C-alpha positions in Angstrom: 0.1 0.0 -0.1 1.2 3.4 -0.9 0.5 5.3 2.3 1.6 8.7 1.1 -0.7 8.4 -1.9 -3.6 7.4 0.5 -3.0 10.5 2.6 -2.8 12.7 -0.6 -6.1 11.4 -2.0 -8.0 12.2 1.4 -6.3 15.6 1.6 -7.5 16.3 -1.9 -11.1 15.5 -0.9 -11.3 17.6 2.2 -9.8 20.8 0.6 -12.4 23.5 0.9 -12.6 24.1 -2.8 -12.9 20.6 -4.2 -15.8 20.0 -6.8 -19.3 19.2 -5.8 -19.1 15.8 -7.5 -16.0 14.9 -5.6 -17.5 16.3 -2.3 -20.7 14.1 -2.9 -18.5 11.0 -3.5 -16.6 11.5 -0.4 -19.6 12.0 1.8 -21.3 8.8 0.3 -18.3 6.8 1.3 -18.7 8.2 4.9 -22.4 7.5 5.5 -21.6 5.5 8.6 -19.3 8.2 10.1 -19.7 11.5 12.0 -17.8 14.5 10.7 -16.8 17.1 13.2 -15.2 20.4 12.1 -12.8 22.1 14.6 -11.4 25.6 14.1 -7.7 26.5 13.9 -6.0 26.9 17.3 -8.7 24.9 19.1 -8.8 21.8 21.2 -11.6 19.3 21.0 -11.9 17.6 24.5 -15.3 16.5 25.4 -17.6 13.5 25.2 -19.7 13.5 21.9 -23.3 13.9 22.0 -25.4 10.9 21.0 -27.5 12.9 18.7 -24.7 14.5 16.7 -25.2 14.3 13.0 -23.2 16.3 10.5 -24.1 15.1 7.0 -21.8 17.6 5.0 -18.6 19.4 5.2 -19.1 23.1 5.5 -17.7 25.2 2.7 -16.2 28.1 4.9 -13.6 30.7 4.5 -12.4 29.8 8.1 -9.6 27.4 8.5 -11.0 24.1 9.7 -9.8 20.7 10.7 -11.7 17.4 10.6 -12.5 14.6 13.1 -14.1 11.7 11.4 -15.4 8.8 13.5 -17.7 5.9 13.3 -21.4 6.8 14.1 -21.7 3.6 16.2 -19.0 4.5 18.6 -19.7 8.0 19.8 -17.8 7.8 23.1 -14.6 7.4 21.1 -13.2 10.7 22.1 -14.3 10.7 25.7 -10.7 10.5 27.0 -9.0 11.8 23.9 -7.8 15.5 23.6 -7.2 16.7 20.0 -5.3 20.0 19.5 -5.3 21.7 16.2 -2.9 24.6 15.6 -3.1 24.5 11.8 -5.9 23.9 9.2 -6.9 21.0 6.9 -5.8 18.3 9.4 -7.6 15.0 9.7 -8.2 12.7 12.6 -9.9 9.5 11.0 -10.9 6.6 13.2 -12.6 3.7 11.3 -15.4 1.8 12.9 -14.4 -0.5 15.8 -11.2 1.4 16.5 -10.6 2.6 20.1 -8.4 4.7 22.3 -8.0 4.5 26.0 -6.5 8.0 26.8 -5.3 9.9 23.8 -3.2 13.1 23.4 -3.1 14.0 19.7 -1.7 17.3 18.6 -1.5 18.8 15.1 1.1 21.7 15.3 0.9 22.5 11.6 -1.5 22.0 8.7 -2.5 19.1 6.4 -1.5 16.5 8.8 -3.4 13.1 9.1 -3.9 10.5 11.7 -5.6 7.3 10.5 -6.8 4.4 12.7 -8.0 1.7 10.5 -10.8 -0.8 11.4 -10.4 -2.5 14.8 -7.2 -0.7 15.6 -7.1 -0.6 19.5 -4.9 1.5 21.6 -5.2 1.1 25.4 -3.5 3.2 28.0 -1.9 6.3 26.6 -1.9 6.9 22.8 0.2 9.9 22.0 0.7 11.5 18.5 2.6 14.8 17.9 2.6 16.1 14.4 5.2 18.9 14.1 5.2 19.7 10.4 2.7 19.9 7.4 1.8 16.9 5.3 2.8 14.3 7.8 0.8 11.1 8.4 0.6 8.6 11.2 -1.3 5.4 9.9 -2.3 2.4 12.0 -3.5 -0.7 10.1 -6.4 -2.9 10.6 -6.3 -5.0 13.8 -3.1 -3.4 15.1 -2.8 -2.6 18.8 -0.7 -0.7 21.2 -0.6 -0.3 25.0 1.3 3.0 25.5 3.0 4.3 22.5 4.1 7.8 21.3 4.4 8.7 17.7 6.3 11.9 16.6 6.5 13.2 13.1 8.5 16.1 11.5 9.9 17.2 8.2 6.7 16.2 6.4 7.6 12.5 6.9 5.2 9.7 8.2 4.9 6.7 10.4 3.1 3.8 8.9 2.0 0.6 11.0 0.5 -2.0 8.8 -2.2 -4.7 9.7 -2.2 -6.9 12.8 0.9 -5.3 14.5 1.3 -5.2 18.4 3.4 -2.5 20.0 3.9 -2.8 23.7 4.1 -0.1 26.4 6.4 2.9 26.5 7.5 2.5 22.9 8.6 5.6 21.0 8.2 5.8 17.2 9.9 8.9 15.6 10.7 9.8 11.9 13.0 12.7 12.8 15.7 13.5 15.2 14.0 16.9 15.7 17.3 18.8 15.5 19.8 19.0 12.6 23.2 17.5 12.7 25.4 19.0 10.0 28.9 18.5 8.4 31.3 21.3 9.6 33.0 21.4 6.1 30.1 21.1 3.8 27.4 22.5 6.2 25.2 19.8 4.8 22.6 18.2 7.2 23.6 14.5 7.6 20.6 13.3 9.7 17.7 13.9 7.3 14.2 12.7 8.5 12.8 9.5 6.9 9.6 7.5 7.0 9.1 4.7 9.4 7.6 1.6 8.0 6.4 -1.4 10.1 4.9 -4.1 7.9 2.1 -6.6 8.7 2.2 -8.8 11.9 5.1 -7.2 13.6 5.5 -7.4 17.4 7.4 -4.6 19.0 8.3 -5.3 22.6 8.2 -3.0 25.7 10.2 0.3 25.8 11.6 0.0 22.3 12.8 3.1 20.1 11.9 3.0 16.5 13.7 5.8 14.7 13.8 7.5 11.3 14.4 5.3 8.3 13.4 2.0 10.2 11.8 -0.6 8.0 10.6 -3.7 10.0 9.3 -6.3 7.6 6.4 -8.7 8.0 6.2 -11.2 10.8 9.2 -10.1 12.8 9.7 -9.5 16.4 11.7 -6.6 18.0 12.8 -7.4 21.6 12.3 -5.2 24.7 14.4 -2.0 24.9 15.6 -2.3 21.4 16.7 0.6 19.1 15.7 0.2 15.4 17.0 2.6 12.7 17.5 0.3 9.8 15.8 -2.6 7.9 14.9 -5.8 9.8 14.1 -8.8 7.5 10.9 -10.8 7.4 10.4 -13.4 10.0 13.3 -12.4 12.2 13.9 -11.7 15.9 16.0 -8.6 16.5 17.2 -7.3 19.8 19.7 -4.7 21.2 20.8 -1.2 20.5 21.2 -1.0 17.7 18.9 -4.0 17.0 20.6 -7.0 15.4 19.0 -10.1 14.1 19.7 -13.2 16.4 17.2 -15.6 14.9 15.5 -16.0 11.6 12.6 -18.1 10.2 10.4 -17.2 13.3 7.2 -15.3 13.9 4.8 -14.9 16.9 1.2 -15.4 18.3 -0.9 -13.0 20.2 -2.4 -15.6 22.5 -0.9 -18.5 24.6 -4.2 -20.4 24.6 -3.6 -23.4 22.5 -7.1 -23.7 21.2 -6.9 -20.2 19.8 -3.4 -20.6 18.3 -4.7 -22.7 15.4 -7.2 -20.0 14.3 -4.5 -17.4 14.5 -2.1 -19.5 12.6 -4.7 -19.7 9.8 -5.2 -16.0 9.8 -1.5 -15.5 9.7 -1.2 -17.9 6.8 -3.6 -15.8 4.9 -1.9 -12.5 5.9 1.6 -13.8 5.0 1.3 -16.5 2.4 4.8 -17.9 2.4 6.1 -21.4 2.4 6.7 -21.5 6.2 3.0 -22.2 6.5 
């Protein structure tokens, strides 16, 4: 999946000047969602009323941001604070997605946070978007239990389907401060996207940095630091993380009767010879 293209397509649809036909197409696809508009330099921090129903995006000269959540889960934002300091930012939570306690801040414009269907985040879920055109994407059935995502320099963090991220993990696509060569004056620590492919387990207190690419089925050990590529079906640990075992993967459950079903799901998700 091209996550940057996905973000761009949604941005194009929410721009205040898009065509009426595009607008209607967008709304028809969101008939099971609530659309809440929040002005620039505002915080949305309250329980949603059960009777809220906004069936169109306002065409206004005022800078606005958009919160789009499933109609069947109005209490979604009960314990989530969203700050908008720019405009045309989007927080999109698909049906069945959940946040325990959230702190989501858009410090610039045209940022996007996407929680796909059944993406579940208990305890603290923190996202800080420091630059325009950044994206944080969590795939279907992915979970976390206390994670912080930080973006800058218009780069993104992309977590694919069925990933599990443990408590006190930080994921960053930028160092936030430049390091430069004294001779050439060139910046040598440019920001880069973080990509975590499907069915990856990141254990407690790990640090995932700019340029990290963790491929499908892999496991990152507790308190590891990842800033490079980890191959498929690998166990990597340490700082920096190094692969210590290959041809391995993982289960969410330790209940034997449930493992068979999970293995079948994994086989469909990762159709390789191992299964």
